[in-house]
Rosetta silent file (secondary structure, phi, psi, omega in degrees, C-alpha in Angstrom):
SEQUENCE: MKYLLWLLKAAIFFTLFAFALNNQQDATVHFFFGTAWTAPLVLVVLTAFALGLFIGVLGMVPRWLKHRAAAREARAAKARQAETAVDSSAAAPAAAAPAPTSPIIVPSDVHGI
SCORE:     score description
SCORE:     0.000 S_00000001
   1 L     0.000  -37.723  175.436   75.467   42.889   99.444 S_00000001
   2 H   -62.111  -43.003 -175.371   72.664   45.495   99.746 S_00000001
   3 H   -69.813  -32.280  179.874   71.478   43.892  103.000 S_00000001
   4 H   -69.049  -39.891 -177.779   75.006   43.855  104.347 S_00000001
   5 H   -68.338  -34.234 -178.142   75.337   47.575  103.736 S_00000001
   6 H   -70.169  -39.808  178.242   71.937   48.243  105.461 S_00000001
   7 H   -60.782  -45.074  178.340   73.175   46.029  108.426 S_00000001
   8 H   -64.490  -41.057 -178.185   76.403   48.085  108.676 S_00000001
   9 H   -63.951  -46.631  178.990   74.402   51.417  108.540 S_00000001
  10 H   -61.353  -39.809  179.122   72.068   50.099  111.328 S_00000001
  11 H   -62.358  -45.549  175.557   74.981   49.025  113.389 S_00000001
  12 H   -61.796  -46.969 -178.135   76.672   52.451  113.080 S_00000001
  13 H   -64.124  -40.184 -178.024   73.411   54.163  113.883 S_00000001
  14 H   -75.034  -27.961  173.116   72.672   52.129  117.005 S_00000001
  15 H   -61.772  -48.418 -174.860   76.323   52.584  118.187 S_00000001
  16 H   -73.203  -31.218  179.342   75.993   56.408  117.888 S_00000001
  17 H   -69.946  -42.577  172.524   72.498   56.340  119.477 S_00000001
  18 H   -59.046  -38.911 -179.932   73.911   54.413  122.468 S_00000001
  19 H   -63.740  -45.887 -179.379   76.855   56.789  122.680 S_00000001
  20 H   -60.882  -42.369 -177.952   74.369   59.705  122.799 S_00000001
  21 H   -68.404  -29.653  179.013   72.224   58.094  125.449 S_00000001
  22 H   -82.340   -8.109 -178.400   75.246   57.316  127.607 S_00000001
  23 L  -130.508   60.087  179.410   76.613   60.883  127.488 S_00000001
  24 L   -98.346   -4.085  176.088   73.751   63.037  128.462 S_00000001
  25 L   -65.930  151.966  178.701   75.464   64.686  131.401 S_00000001
  26 E   -67.802  143.565  172.884   76.303   68.417  131.130 S_00000001
  27 E  -127.704  147.080  175.835   79.758   69.534  130.007 S_00000001
  28 E  -114.990  126.794  178.705   81.043   73.011  130.243 S_00000001
  29 E  -105.334  122.292  179.229   83.275   74.471  127.555 S_00000001
  30 E   -98.853  128.992  179.651   85.176   77.566  128.647 S_00000001
  31 L   -99.763 -159.715 -179.062   86.026   80.182  126.100 S_00000001
  32 H   -91.288  161.808  177.957   88.151   83.339  126.371 S_00000001
  33 H    63.554   29.171  178.958   87.214   86.337  128.557 S_00000001
  34 H    77.912    7.881  174.994   85.214   84.211  131.027 S_00000001
  35 L   -78.847  151.594  176.404   82.576   83.029  128.707 S_00000001
  36 E  -146.182  157.387  177.371   81.336   79.398  128.966 S_00000001
  37 E  -132.740  122.341 -178.987   78.917   77.205  127.243 S_00000001
  38 E  -109.251  121.509  178.113   77.133   74.296  129.131 S_00000001
  39 E  -149.970  163.465 -178.085   75.483   71.661  127.050 S_00000001
  40 E   -59.257  147.474 -173.923   74.995   67.866  127.082 S_00000001
  41 H   -62.531  -33.102 -179.507   78.413   66.183  126.297 S_00000001
  42 H   -70.141  -30.337  173.100   77.129   64.487  123.061 S_00000001
  43 H   -64.216  -38.572 -178.606   76.147   67.957  121.770 S_00000001
  44 H   -68.413  -43.518  177.184   79.599   69.311  122.520 S_00000001
  45 H   -57.213  -54.009 -178.439   81.170   66.279  120.743 S_00000001
  46 H   -57.658  -42.203  175.921   78.944   66.717  117.738 S_00000001
  47 H   -55.848  -52.608  176.205   79.668   70.401  117.576 S_00000001
  48 H   -58.923  -37.042  178.673   83.360   69.815  117.653 S_00000001
  49 H   -68.327  -45.026 -178.207   83.125   67.192  114.963 S_00000001
  50 H   -66.634  -41.078  179.321   80.947   69.454  112.671 S_00000001
  51 H   -61.350  -40.899  176.012   83.415   72.416  113.284 S_00000001
  52 H   -64.586  -41.335  173.419   86.351   70.186  112.254 S_00000001
  53 H   -54.039  -53.846 -178.938   84.569   69.089  109.149 S_00000001
  54 H   -56.029  -44.235  178.408   83.821   72.644  108.212 S_00000001
  55 H   -63.013  -38.984  174.297   87.402   73.763  108.781 S_00000001
  56 H   -59.525  -49.745 -173.689   88.654   70.815  106.716 S_00000001
  57 H   -68.593  -42.052  175.183   86.391   71.558  103.785 S_00000001
  58 H   -56.618  -37.077  176.975   87.300   75.228  104.004 S_00000001
  59 H   -73.222  -17.481 -176.916   91.019   74.363  103.763 S_00000001
  60 H   -97.408   -8.323  178.614   90.399   72.262  100.693 S_00000001
  61 H   -57.220  -44.948 -178.563   88.441   74.884   98.691 S_00000001
  62 H   -61.918  -38.157 -179.128   91.452   76.555   97.091 S_00000001
  63 H   -63.875  -45.094  179.317   92.752   73.219   95.877 S_00000001
  64 H   -57.619  -44.546 -178.256   89.325   72.267   94.535 S_00000001
  65 H   -69.441  -32.803  174.573   89.036   75.526   92.570 S_00000001
  66 H   -60.419  -47.388  179.314   92.620   75.051   91.251 S_00000001
  67 H   -70.077  -28.053 -178.194   91.744   71.595   89.984 S_00000001
  68 H   -78.063  -38.372  176.248   88.420   72.701   88.432 S_00000001
  69 H   -63.707  -39.288 -177.134   90.292   75.566   86.568 S_00000001
  70 H   -67.351  -39.534 -175.489   92.952   72.970   85.336 S_00000001
  71 H   -67.837  -42.262  177.180   90.118   70.615   84.164 S_00000001
  72 H   -60.939  -36.705  178.476   88.371   73.450   82.376 S_00000001
  73 H   -68.483  -41.527 -179.210   91.680   74.424   80.707 S_00000001
  74 H   -70.079  -36.971  173.285   92.314   70.819   79.609 S_00000001
  75 H   -61.788  -38.753  176.266   88.879   70.514   78.141 S_00000001
  76 H   -69.616  -30.130  170.379   89.329   73.690   76.239 S_00000001
  77 H   -67.767  -39.418  176.841   92.645   72.493   74.973 S_00000001
  78 H   -70.325  -37.263  176.880   91.205   69.221   73.899 S_00000001
  79 H   -67.430  -39.293  171.426   88.420   70.962   72.103 S_00000001
  80 H   -58.123  -45.646 -179.886   90.943   73.209   70.285 S_00000001
  81 H   -63.099  -44.002  173.529   92.931   70.214   69.356 S_00000001
  82 H   -60.008  -35.498 -177.879   89.876   68.455   67.996 S_00000001
  83 H   -76.044  -35.108  175.707   88.877   71.409   66.015 S_00000001
  84 H   -73.422  -26.227  176.081   92.285   71.825   64.422 S_00000001
  85 H   -69.101  -34.102  178.225   92.349   68.133   63.725 S_00000001
  86 H   -75.076  -43.464 -177.783   88.963   68.393   61.859 S_00000001
  87 H   -62.276  -46.360 -178.865   90.176   71.524   59.983 S_00000001
  88 H   -66.424  -31.442 -177.352   93.454   69.849   58.901 S_00000001
  89 H   -78.863  -30.963  178.892   91.715   66.623   57.772 S_00000001
  90 H   -76.259  -28.824  177.281   89.177   68.674   55.718 S_00000001
  91 H   -76.812  -34.919 -176.257   92.000   70.702   54.107 S_00000001
  92 L  -136.566   82.900 -175.675   94.231   67.741   53.284 S_00000001
  93 L   -72.043  -16.412 -178.109   92.382   64.475   53.169 S_00000001
  94 L   -79.737  -24.346 -177.303   95.292   62.566   51.627 S_00000001
  95 L   -68.793  149.687  177.538   97.608   63.381   54.591 S_00000001
  96 L   -73.604  143.504  175.439   97.947   60.795   57.321 S_00000001
  97 L   -69.386  139.616  178.161   96.389   61.668   60.678 S_00000001
  98 L   -72.318  156.907 -179.091   98.857   62.361   63.383 S_00000001
  99 L   -70.329  130.628 -178.854   99.192   59.911   66.128 S_00000001
 100 L   -64.176  134.756  176.640   97.161   60.891   69.246 S_00000001
 101 L  -111.492  144.629  176.026   99.333   61.929   72.163 S_00000001
 102 L   -88.068  147.001 -178.270   98.494   61.688   75.779 S_00000001
 103 L   -72.364  153.901  178.857   98.889   64.605   77.973 S_00000001
 104 L   -82.071  118.516  178.913  101.856   64.717   80.400 S_00000001
 105 L  -106.117  116.488  176.818  100.602   64.366   83.985 S_00000001
 106 L   -81.894  132.718 -177.369  102.949   65.614   86.599 S_00000001
 107 H   -61.166  -28.189  178.497  102.475   63.534   89.855 S_00000001
 108 H   -65.610  -28.907 -178.289  102.478   66.687   91.931 S_00000001
 109 H   -77.672  -27.716 -177.287   99.560   68.015   90.065 S_00000001
 110 H   -72.328  -39.227 -172.307   97.529   64.777   90.541 S_00000001
 111 H  -107.481   -3.266  178.204   97.821   64.521   94.375 S_00000001
 112 L    74.397   26.959  178.778   98.197   68.124   95.196 S_00000001
 113 L   -93.820    0.000    0.000  101.638   67.844   96.790 S_00000001
């Protein structure tokens, strides 16, 4: 399996390398106010791809921060619940332990919809 992954990586690398070699002619990108950028086509494509990745990651940052805060809050609630369970079992050892409950997960919170 490891060799298959290396073979796949090598195939992707050589495909991209051949793409770069076949697209060395200059391309001109025209911006606003008469400015232009002339560079090899493969560099223009790579820059557009990197810019798209950056904008996509930037769009996901608020959602990631929201999920991190929710996870931190859930861990704190679980710690508080465990702490109260330890305190109640120490105070009344004869009492039966309550059945553990699973948290309610709303589907919109899971997938970010």
